[in-house]
N, C-alpha and C positions, 0 to 999 in steps of 0.2 A: 403639304403632307411629307413631301420628299425632304424638306428642311428639318422637319420634326424627327424623321427616322435618322438623319445624319447626326443630330444632336444626341439622340439616345445611343447611337453606336459609339459616339465619342465619349459619352459618360461611362459606358461599359468598358471602353479601352482604358480610360483613366483609372477606373476602379481596379482593373487587372494590374496596371502599373503600380498602384498604391499597395496592393498586396505584396508585390515583389519588393518594393522599397522598404516596406515594414519588416519583411522577413530578413532582408539584407542588414537592416539596422540591428535586429536582434542577434543575428549571427556575428556581426562585427562587435557588438557589445560583449558577447561571450568571449570572443577571441581577444578583445582588448584587455579583459580582466587577466587572462593568462599572460599576455605579453607584458602587461604592466607589472605583474608579479616577477616576471623574469628580469625586466630591466631594473627594478628596484633591488633585486638580489645581486645583479651584476655590477651596479654602480659602485658600491663600497669596495668591492674587490679590485675593480679597475682603478679606483682612486688610490687605494693603498699601494697597489703595484706601481703606479706612477710615482708616488712618494719614495718608494724603495729605489726605483731606477734613478730618480733624480738625486737621491742621496749618494748612491754608489757612483753614478756617472759624473756627479759634480766634483768628486775627489779623484777621478781618473784623468789621465792625460788624454788629449784628443785622439791619439793613435792607439788607445787601449782597445778599441773595437772599430771596425770600418763604419758601423752604423752611427757612430758618434762624430765622425769626421765631417766637418763643414767644407763644402767645395765652392769654388768660384765659378763653376759651370753654369750654364743657362738652359739646362734641359729640365723641364718640369713634368712630373707625372701627377695626375689628379684622379683620385678614386671618388666616383660619383655614385651615390646610393639612392636609387629610385625604387618604384614598385613594379611588379609584373602586370598588375591589373589597374584599370581606371576606376571611375565612379567614386573618387575620393576627393572631390573638390579641387582646390589649387595645390594639393600636396606635391604633385609632380611638376606642374607648370611653374610654380613659384621657385622651386629648386633649379630647374633647368634654365629658367631665365636668369637667375642669380649666377649660375655657373657660366652662362654665355657672356654676361657682363664681366665676370672675373677673367675669362679667357681673353676677351677684347682688351681689357686693361693691362694684361701681362704680355701681349704680343711684342711690344717694343723692348721689353727687358729680358725676354726669354727667346732663344733661338728656336726652340721646339717645345710643343706642349702635346702630350699624349694622354689619353684617357683610359682608365680602367672602370668599366661601367657595370654596376649591379642593377638588374631590373630591365625588363623589356621596354618600359616607357622611356627611360633615359637612352637606351640603345637606339631606339627608333628616332628619337629627337635629334641626336647628334649625327646619326647616319644621314638624315636629310640635309644637315648643314655641312656635311663632308669634313667633320672634325675627326682626325685620326684616332681610332679606338684600338688600343693594343690588346686588351683582353675584355671579354664580356662574360658576365655570369648571370645566366637566365634560369629562373625557377628555383633559386636557392632559398628565397625568403619564405616560401610556403612550408618548407620542412627544415627550418634553420637548425644547424648544429655547429659545434666547435670545428668539425671537419671542414666546413665551408670557409670559416674564418682562417683556418690553417692554410688552406689552399690559396686564398687571396694573399695572405701574408707571405707565403713562400714565393709567389710570383713577384710581389713588390720588392722583397728583399733580394731576390735573384737579380732583378733589373737594376737595383741600386748598387749592388756589389759589382756587377759587370759594367757599371758606369754607363748604362743605357740612358739613365737620367740622374740628375744631381740633387733633386729635391722632390719630396712626395707630400701632397696635401690630401685631405679628405673633405668632401662636401656632402652633407647629409641634413636631414630634418631631425632636430633634437626634440624629443618628446617632453612637453611640459604638462599638458593635460589633454583631455579628450577634445577640447576645442582650441588647443594652442600647440602648434608645432613651429619651431624657429629654425630657419636655415643657418647652419653653422659651417665654418671653414676651420679646420684644425691642421696644424703641421704634424707630420709623422716622422719624416727623416729630414735632417739629422735628429737624433733622439735627444730630447731633454737638455741640450746644451744651454740654451738661453735660460731656462728655468733653473738649472743647476747653478749657473753663475749668479743669477739674481737672488738665490736663496743662500748664498755663502756668508750671510751675516750672522744670524742667530746661533747656528750650530757649526760654524766653520772650524772651530778649534777641536771638534769631536771627530774622531776617526774610528775605524773598526779594524779588527783582525780578520783577514780573509783566508779561508781554507777551501780549496787548495791554493787559490790565488785570485787577485782582482780580475785579471783578464779571463781566467777560466769561468769565474762567476758571471761576468758580463756576457761571455759567449753563450752561456746557458740561459741567462735571464732575459737578455734583450729580445731574442726571437719570441719568447713567451709573452713578453710585454707587448710586442707588435700584434701578435695574435689576439691578445685579450682586448686591446684597444679597438681593433677591427670588429671583434665579436660584439663589443659594447655598442659600437656605431650601428651594426646591423640590427641589434635588438632595439635600439632607439628608433630606427626607421620602421621596423615592424609594428611597434607600439603606435608610432605616429600615424602610420597608414591606416590601422584599424580605427584609431580615434577620428581621423579625418573622414573615413568612409562612414562611420556611424553618424557623425555630424551631418555629412552631406545627405545621407539617406533619411535622417530625421527631418531635415529641411525639405527634401523632396516629398516626403509623406505629408507634411503640413501644407505644402503648396498644392498637392493633389486634392486635399480636403477643400481648400479654397476654390480650386478649379471646378470640382464637382458641384459645389454650392452655386457658383456662377452659372454653370451649364444647366443645372436643375432649374434655376430661375429663368434662364433663357428658354428652356424647354416648356416651362409652364406658360410663359408669355406667348410662345409660338402656338401652344395648344389652345390657349384662350382666344388668340386671334383666329385660329381655324374654326373654333366653335362659334365665335361671333359672326364670322363670314357665312357659315352654314345657316345660322339662325336668320341672318339678313336675307339670304337667298330664299329661305322658306317663307318668311313674311312677305317678301316681294312677290313670290309666286302666288300666295294666298290673295294678296291685294289685286293681282292681275286677274285672277279668276273671278273675283267679285265684280270687277269692272266689266 
């Protein structure tokens, strides 16, 4: 009988968990729709801004702006974008493992590697591994705005211009669909030099007139470009997090259904065994009285 009570208690616990996972799935689905609309709206703008920056920077000299200047230094800054909360499958663990492998592969070629970490999960992961974290941004993804992207961009630009590091890369989960997020590494500084040189074929003979001047335009355009690229990456991560959580909660709900079915069968068998035992005892007692 004690075993039967334990099974019933476990079924009740699993049903309570099922209600939570089902509610979290519905909340994540609603948030995913808004996040998906936001990233779909931001991608064309970010893509066009990249094309404009590439066109202008490709025709500028390397010293037209400090953010365009390639350096021979070996100090790397890596912006890692994770989530603040868990229960989203391998969304964070896949990214942090990829970043860990990336860092291990760059230790021989870079004298120093520092991290700029967005999200509590990434912060906690790299703290345990004693990787130097220069800045951490916690709680920004829950109420994401351009202000957060501007703040991160300013910190990265300031460090790059002060030569605290010579190269900046971003590691994040790119949103593909609700069930697919891909870990991506993108270069941020120096800006667009490789792409500009590679695109100098088709339209290399075309140039533009700049007012007030090329350097002034770059000084105004490049910080906005950095801010927009970071904002796009943050939006990608938010959409990917909600998609991963929705998928994880859907899987957890389905697993809870299977678990309840197995426990119910186990409970029925235990109850049947109890009834059989009681009937056997009654019959044995009746036979004993006859004898």
